[in-house]
VEXVO-28886 format. One record per atom (N, C-alpha, C): x, y, z; residue number from 1. Coordinates in Angstrom, 2 decimals. Atoms other than C-alpha are relative to their C-alpha. Layout:
BEGIN
NODE    east   north      up seq
NODE       X       Y       Z NUM
...
//
This chain:
BEGIN
NODE    east   north      up seq
NODE    1.45    1.37    0.08   1
NODE   -8.55  -37.23    8.47   1
NODE    0.97   -1.27    0.79   1
NODE   -0.48    1.48   -0.56   2
NODE   -5.91  -40.08    9.59   2
NODE   -0.08    0.51    1.45   2
NODE   -0.08    0.03   -1.45   3
NODE   -6.11  -38.77   13.34   3
NODE   -1.36    1.09    0.14   3
NODE    1.31   -0.61   -0.68   4
NODE   -9.70  -37.70   13.61   4
NODE   -0.51   -0.64    1.07   4
NODE    0.54    0.96   -1.14   5
NODE  -10.38  -40.27   16.31   5
NODE   -0.15    0.82    1.10   5
NODE   -0.10   -0.53   -1.26   6
NODE   -9.34  -37.93   19.25   6
NODE   -1.17    1.26   -0.21   6
NODE    1.12   -0.94    0.39   7
NODE  -11.62  -35.16   17.73   7
NODE   -1.51   -0.45    0.12   7
NODE    1.31    0.33   -0.26   8
NODE  -14.64  -37.46   17.49   8
NODE   -0.27   -0.58    1.41   8
NODE    0.30    0.42   -1.54   9
NODE  -14.25  -39.11   20.76   9
NODE    0.20    1.41    0.78   9
NODE    0.27   -1.21   -0.95  10
NODE  -13.84  -35.40   22.32  10
NODE   -1.22    0.71   -0.33  10
NODE    1.09   -0.52    0.35  11
NODE  -17.04  -34.23   20.44  11
NODE   -1.15   -0.98    0.73  11
NODE    1.26    0.99   -0.35  12
NODE  -19.02  -37.55   21.77  12
NODE    0.01    0.35    1.45  12
NODE    0.02   -0.83   -1.63  13
NODE  -17.86  -36.44   25.41  13
NODE   -0.42    1.00    0.32  13
NODE    0.41   -1.21   -0.18  14
NODE  -18.57  -33.24   25.23  14
NODE   -1.51    0.68   -0.15  14
NODE    1.46   -0.40    0.13  15
NODE  -22.23  -33.43   23.89  15
NODE   -0.72   -1.37    0.56  15
NODE    0.21    1.17   -0.77  16
NODE  -22.55  -36.62   25.97  16
NODE   -1.02   -1.15   -1.13  16
NODE    0.40    0.71    0.84  17
NODE  -23.48  -38.94   22.84  17
NODE    0.43   -1.37    0.11  17
NODE   -0.83    1.35    0.00  18
NODE  -22.87  -42.38   21.98  18
NODE    0.14    0.08   -1.50  18
NODE   -0.15    0.60    1.58  19
NODE  -21.47  -43.82   18.95  19
NODE   -0.94   -0.36   -0.96  19
NODE    0.94    0.47    1.16  20
NODE  -24.56  -44.93   17.08  20
NODE   -0.67    1.19   -0.47  20
NODE    0.54   -1.23   -0.42  21
NODE  -25.31  -41.08   17.46  21
NODE    0.84    0.84   -1.38  21
NODE   -0.93   -0.93    0.89  22
NODE  -22.48  -40.12   14.92  22
NODE   -0.27   -0.41   -1.35  22
NODE    0.17    0.30    1.74  23
NODE  -22.41  -40.03   10.99  23
NODE    1.40    0.67   -0.41  23
NODE   -0.88   -0.27    0.74  24
NODE  -19.01  -39.86    9.37  24
NODE    0.12   -0.52   -1.48  24
NODE   -0.18    0.37    1.71  25
NODE  -18.50  -39.14    5.93  25
NODE    1.50   -0.02   -0.67  25
NODE   -1.54    0.13    0.32  26
NODE  -15.63  -40.19    4.35  26
NODE    0.20   -0.41   -1.56  26
NODE   -0.13    0.43    1.26  27
NODE  -14.08  -41.14    1.02  27
NODE   -0.07   -1.16    0.00  27
NODE    0.29    1.32    0.37  28
NODE  -14.80  -44.53   -0.56  28
NODE    0.95   -0.69   -0.91  28
NODE   -0.79    0.64    1.20  29
NODE  -11.94  -46.29   -2.55  29
NODE   -0.81   -1.29   -1.17  29
NODE    0.61    0.87    0.21  30
NODE  -14.20  -49.44   -3.22  30
NODE   -1.23    0.58   -0.85  30
NODE    1.33   -0.46    0.77  31
NODE  -16.88  -47.25   -5.07  31
NODE    0.59    0.85   -0.98  31
NODE   -0.27   -1.39    1.60  32
NODE  -16.65  -45.35   -8.59  32
NODE   -0.41    1.30    0.65  32
NODE    0.34   -1.61   -0.37  33
NODE  -16.67  -41.62   -8.18  33
NODE   -1.44    0.13   -0.35  33
NODE    1.55   -0.54    0.08  34
NODE  -20.36  -40.27   -7.51  34
NODE   -0.79   -1.00    0.44  34
NODE    0.61    0.99   -0.56  35
NODE  -21.57  -43.37   -5.66  35
NODE    0.06    0.30    1.47  35
NODE    0.41    0.03   -1.41  36
NODE  -22.98  -43.01   -2.43  36
NODE   -0.87   -1.04    0.91  36
NODE    0.66    0.86   -0.81  37
NODE  -23.91  -45.15    0.07  37
NODE    0.15    0.43    1.68  37
NODE   -0.55   -0.46   -1.20  38
NODE  -24.51  -45.28    3.85  38
NODE   -0.43   -1.39    0.91  38
NODE    0.01    1.04   -0.26  39
NODE  -23.81  -47.74    6.13  39
NODE   -0.01   -0.13    1.79  39
NODE   -0.28   -0.01   -1.69  40
NODE  -23.69  -48.53   10.26  40
NODE    0.69   -1.31    0.10  40
NODE   -0.71    0.78   -0.53  41
NODE  -20.95  -50.43   11.63  41
NODE    1.06   -0.49   -1.26  41
NODE   -0.79    0.76    1.37  42
NODE  -18.05  -52.34    9.85  42
NODE    1.30    0.39    0.33  42
NODE   -1.43   -0.50   -0.47  43
NODE  -14.41  -52.22    9.72  43
NODE    0.58    1.21   -0.74  43
NODE   -0.84   -1.38    0.73  44
NODE  -11.79  -49.37    8.37  44
NODE   -0.07   -0.38   -1.42  44
NODE   -0.25    0.46    1.10  45
NODE  -11.12  -51.32    5.45  45
NODE    1.38    0.50   -0.71  45
NODE   -0.84   -0.74   -0.07  46
NODE   -7.68  -49.87    5.76  46
NODE   -0.12    1.68   -0.30  46
NODE    0.09   -1.78   -0.19  47
NODE   -8.93  -46.28    5.84  47
NODE    0.50    0.69    1.49  47
NODE   -0.34   -0.51   -1.13  48
NODE   -6.81  -44.70    8.23  48
NODE   -1.01    1.11    1.17  48
NODE    0.94   -1.10   -0.57  49
NODE   -9.29  -41.89    9.33  49
NODE   -1.22   -1.04    0.72  49
NODE    0.76    0.86   -0.75  50
NODE  -11.87  -44.76   10.23  50
NODE    0.54   -0.64    1.03  50
NODE   -0.96    0.84   -1.05  51
NODE   -8.89  -46.84   11.63  51
NODE    0.12    0.77    1.52  51
NODE   -0.16   -0.72   -1.21  52
NODE   -8.50  -43.96   14.20  52
NODE   -0.92    0.38    0.76  52
NODE    1.59   -0.37   -0.56  53
NODE  -12.14  -43.11   14.89  53
NODE   -0.18   -1.29    0.92  53
NODE    0.16    1.38   -0.60  54
NODE  -12.64  -47.01   15.56  54
NODE    0.89    0.12    1.55  54
NODE   -1.24    0.13   -0.92  55
NODE   -9.49  -46.99   17.93  55
NODE   -0.53    1.07    1.35  55
NODE    0.15   -1.10   -1.15  56
NODE  -10.51  -43.60   20.09  56
NODE   -1.45   -0.38    0.32  56
NODE    1.45   -0.05   -0.80  57
NODE  -14.27  -44.61   20.25  57
NODE   -0.03   -1.38    0.64  57
NODE   -0.48    1.45   -0.67  58
NODE  -13.32  -48.28   21.09  58
NODE   -1.10   -0.75   -0.33  58
NODE    1.21    0.91    0.70  59
NODE  -16.39  -49.27   18.75  59
NODE    0.08   -0.01   -1.45  59
NODE    0.34   -0.11    1.70  60
NODE  -17.43  -49.90   14.91  60
NODE   -1.39    0.37   -0.12  60
NODE    1.27   -0.37    0.03  61
NODE  -21.03  -48.69   15.94  61
NODE   -0.58    1.17   -0.15  61
NODE    0.37   -1.58    0.36  62
NODE  -21.44  -45.58   14.20  62
NODE   -0.18    0.18   -1.48  62
NODE    1.06   -0.41    1.26  63
NODE  -23.04  -44.39   10.95  63
NODE    1.30    0.33   -1.31  63
NODE   -1.01   -0.73    1.08  64
NODE  -20.61  -44.03    7.48  64
NODE   -1.13    0.42   -1.11  64
NODE    0.75   -0.68    1.58  65
NODE  -21.68  -41.79    4.49  65
NODE    0.90   -0.17   -0.88  65
NODE   -1.04    0.36    1.17  66
NODE  -19.54  -43.40    1.89  66
NODE    0.11    0.68   -1.38  66
NODE   -0.04   -0.54    1.36  67
NODE  -18.49  -41.31   -1.14  67
NODE    1.07   -0.56   -0.79  67
NODE   -1.03    0.35    0.83  68
NODE  -17.03  -42.90   -3.87  68
NODE    1.02    0.75   -0.78  68
NODE   -0.70   -0.44    0.94  69
NODE  -13.98  -42.12   -5.41  69
NODE    1.04   -0.66   -0.90  69
NODE   -0.79    1.03    0.71  70
NODE  -12.39  -45.04   -7.01  70
NODE    1.02   -0.04    0.14  70
NODE   -1.41    0.43   -0.11  71
NODE   -9.18  -46.69   -7.26  71
NODE    0.94    0.52   -0.80  71
NODE   -1.05   -0.58    0.69  72
NODE   -5.95  -45.23   -8.34  72
NODE    0.06   -0.91   -1.06  72
NODE   -0.57    0.58    1.00  73
NODE   -4.64  -46.14  -11.87  73
NODE    1.01   -0.91    0.69  73
NODE   -0.93    0.97   -0.31  74
NODE   -2.12  -49.13  -11.36  74
NODE    1.46    0.80    0.08  74
NODE   -1.10   -0.44   -0.49  75
NODE    1.26  -47.98   -9.82  75
NODE   -0.32    1.30    0.68  75
NODE    0.33   -0.63   -1.35  76
NODE   -0.32  -45.19   -8.27  76
NODE    0.11    0.16    1.38  76
NODE   -0.11    0.30   -1.26  77
NODE    0.62  -44.49   -4.47  77
NODE   -2.05    0.25    0.48  77
NODE    1.37   -0.59   -0.65  78
NODE   -3.21  -44.45   -2.53  78
NODE   -0.23    1.41    0.57  78
NODE    0.02   -1.37   -0.63  79
NODE   -2.46  -41.52   -0.74  79
NODE    0.54    1.40   -1.16  79
NODE   -0.15   -1.05    0.73  80
NODE   -1.26  -39.69   -3.39  80
NODE   -1.01    0.61   -1.03  80
NODE    1.13    0.07    0.53  81
NODE   -4.41  -40.50   -5.39  81
NODE   -1.03    0.84    0.61  81
NODE    0.95   -0.60   -0.98  82
NODE   -6.71  -39.52   -2.58  82
NODE    0.32    1.60    0.10  82
NODE   -0.18   -1.30   -0.39  83
NODE   -4.93  -36.24   -2.00  83
NODE   -0.13    0.65   -1.41  83
NODE    0.18   -0.69    1.28  84
NODE   -4.90  -35.22   -5.76  84
NODE   -0.91    0.70   -0.58  84
NODE    1.18   -0.52    0.47  85
NODE   -7.14  -33.05   -7.71  85
NODE   -0.49   -0.80   -1.10  85
NODE    0.79    1.28    1.21  86
NODE   -9.98  -35.30   -9.74  86
NODE   -0.26    0.89   -1.32  86
NODE    0.20   -0.34    0.91  87
NODE  -10.46  -34.58  -12.91  87
NODE   -1.54    0.90   -0.39  87
NODE    1.31   -0.86    0.15  88
NODE  -13.41  -32.43  -14.18  88
NODE   -1.05   -1.05    0.24  88
NODE    1.12    0.90    0.43  89
NODE  -15.89  -35.25  -15.03  89
NODE   -0.29   -0.79    1.65  89
NODE    0.49    0.49   -1.28  90
NODE  -15.00  -37.11  -11.44  90
NODE   -0.28    1.01    0.85  90
NODE    0.08   -0.71   -1.22  91
NODE  -15.20  -34.03   -9.58  91
NODE   -1.36    0.77   -0.02  91
NODE    1.44   -0.32   -0.02  92
NODE  -18.67  -33.27  -11.07  92
NODE   -0.58   -1.18    1.02  92
NODE    0.78    0.92   -0.45  93
NODE  -19.52  -36.75  -10.04  93
NODE   -0.22   -0.17    1.47  93
NODE   -0.28   -0.08   -1.28  94
NODE  -18.28  -36.27   -6.70  94
NODE   -1.05    1.36    1.17  94
NODE    0.78   -0.54   -0.64  95
NODE  -20.28  -33.41   -6.10  95
NODE   -1.16    0.24   -0.14  95
NODE    1.14    0.20    0.11  96
NODE  -23.44  -34.66   -7.19  96
NODE   -0.30   -1.03    1.11  96
NODE    0.35    0.80   -0.98  97
NODE  -22.64  -37.50   -4.68  97
NODE   -0.03    0.83    1.80  97
NODE   -0.05   -1.02   -1.31  98
NODE  -22.00  -34.86   -1.91  98
NODE   -1.86    0.69    0.05  98
NODE    1.48   -0.85   -0.24  99
NODE  -25.56  -33.10   -2.57  99
NODE   -0.84   -1.35    0.10  99
NODE    1.02    1.20   -0.58 100
NODE  -27.34  -36.58   -2.28 100
NODE    0.36   -0.18    1.42 100
NODE   -0.27    0.60   -0.99 101
NODE  -25.47  -37.43    0.66 101
NODE   -0.91    1.25    0.83 101
NODE    0.10   -0.95   -1.11 102
NODE  -26.09  -34.02    2.15 102
NODE   -1.94    0.30   -0.19 102
NODE    1.32    0.08   -0.15 103
NODE  -30.03  -34.31    0.85 103
NODE   -0.64   -1.21    0.82 103
NODE    0.97    0.88   -0.76 104
NODE  -30.77  -37.31    3.14 104
NODE    0.49    0.38    1.81 104
NODE   -0.42   -0.25   -1.35 105
NODE  -29.23  -35.45    6.25 105
NODE   -1.04    0.19    1.09 105
NODE    1.14   -0.32   -1.22 106
NODE  -32.57  -33.71    7.83 106
NODE   -0.50   -1.56    0.18 106
NODE    0.52    0.99   -0.50 107
NODE  -33.95  -37.22    7.57 107
NODE    1.00   -0.95    0.94 107
NODE   -0.73    0.79   -0.73 108
NODE  -31.14  -38.85    9.32 108
NODE    0.10    0.79    1.31 108
NODE    0.50   -0.88   -1.27 109
NODE  -31.30  -36.11   12.02 109
NODE   -1.04   -0.37    0.93 109
NODE    1.26    0.34   -0.73 110
NODE  -34.75  -36.88   13.10 110
NODE   -0.32   -1.51    0.11 110
NODE   -0.03    1.15   -0.36 111
NODE  -33.82  -40.46   13.26 111
NODE   -0.48   -1.01   -0.68 111
NODE    0.44    1.27    0.74 112
NODE  -35.11  -41.99   10.29 112
NODE    0.98   -0.58   -1.00 112
NODE   -1.56    0.69    0.92 113
NODE  -31.58  -43.53    9.10 113
NODE   -0.70   -1.13   -0.36 113
NODE   -0.12    1.65    0.62 114
NODE  -32.97  -46.98    8.21 114
NODE   -0.85    0.69   -1.48 114
NODE    0.54   -0.71    1.08 115
NODE  -35.30  -44.67    5.81 115
NODE    0.75    0.28   -1.33 115
NODE   -0.98   -0.85    0.84 116
NODE  -32.45  -42.75    4.32 116
NODE    0.69   -1.48   -0.40 116
NODE   -1.04    1.16    0.20 117
NODE  -30.54  -46.07    4.31 117
NODE   -0.51   -0.84   -1.28 117
NODE    0.94    0.46    0.83 118
NODE  -33.14  -47.72    2.15 118
NODE    0.21    1.14   -1.36 118
NODE    0.16   -0.87    1.60 119
NODE  -33.50  -44.70   -0.46 119
NODE    1.68    0.05   -0.77 119
NODE   -1.37    0.02    0.31 120
NODE  -29.48  -44.28   -0.48 120
NODE    0.54   -0.88   -0.71 120
NODE   -0.72    1.33    0.37 121
NODE  -28.57  -47.79   -1.07 121
NODE   -0.58   -0.50   -1.05 121
NODE    0.62    1.05    1.36 122
NODE  -30.72  -48.66   -4.24 122
NODE    0.92   -0.04   -0.90 122
//
């Protein structure tokens, strides 16, 4: 994930797509487990994968489907937390968030991203 920018840039070039036609799905520390939000544009907020995508595309102008994973407990290294196995309760919340996100993909693919955003971000 941390070096995904090269792959994303290669896909855009191969399929002749613009950055605003891309949906990046990623974990979000700033949301509790199970929360899902859709947005366009923005910074990387310390997320190394987003940082690499932004660097390779030379723009922030793409969509992000953000799946909340919550913050690590005090004293735990973020990388270790992100790569650890979630608890059963957190895993169930994450599964629900993924299902919610996936349910909006058909709407996004046909260009109804604003409508999807309005429904997801309530």
